[in-house]
N, C-alpha and C positions, 0 to 999 in steps of 0.2 A: 068975130069969134075970139074968145080969150085963149091965151096960150095954155092956161091950166086945163082946158078941156081936151087938148090934143091927145094926151095918153089914153083917153077913153074912146077915141075914134078907131075904126078899123084901120089896119096898117096902111092900106093904099091911100086912104084919106090923110093919114098922118104925113105920108111922103108928099102928097100934093100940097098940103099946108106948108111944110118945111121948104120944099123946092120953090114955092112961089116967092119966098123971102130971100132967096140966094141972088147975089150979084154975079152975073155970068161974064166971062168964063170964071170957073171956080176950081180950086184944087180940092183934094179929099179933105184936108184940114178945114177949109172954108165951109164945106158941106156939113161937117161935124159941128163946127161952131154955130152955124145957122140952126141946126137941129137942136142943139142945147139951148140956144137963145129962145127958140120957139116952144120949149118944154116937151120935146118929143120923148117917147117912151125909150126905155133901155133897149128894147128890141130894134127900134129904128136906128139908134146910135150904134148898136152892134153890127147891123147890116152895113151901115156907112163905113164903119171902121174896118170892115173886111174887104172893102173895095180896093182896087189897085191904086197906088200913088200915081196920079196923073192929073192933067188938066181936063176938065169937063166943059164942053162948049155951051151946053144948054140943058134944059130939063129932059129932053128926049134922050140925050146921051147917057144920063143917069138912069132913067126909068127903064131903058132898054136893057142895060146891064143888070139892074136889080131884077127885072122880070125874068130874064133868061137864066139867072143864077140862083135865085132864092125862092120866090113864092109865086105860084100861079095866081094870076089876078093882080099882082103888083106890077105896075107899069103898063097895064093894058089900057 
């Protein structure tokens, strides 16, 4: 899948595509950089930017936080 198609995907799929490319553990800045590199939408970038500054150990640690704080269906 080309990065240019990512913004056209539903937000949960955008997160899946972005988080698949992250090298773990990652901090908030690393997550945002990976999202930008993948061509994620501004909505995804804004959600990541609103996350706490901390180290995230894996995909589950990010999706759990996103799912509980932002959007039903994201991270499930």
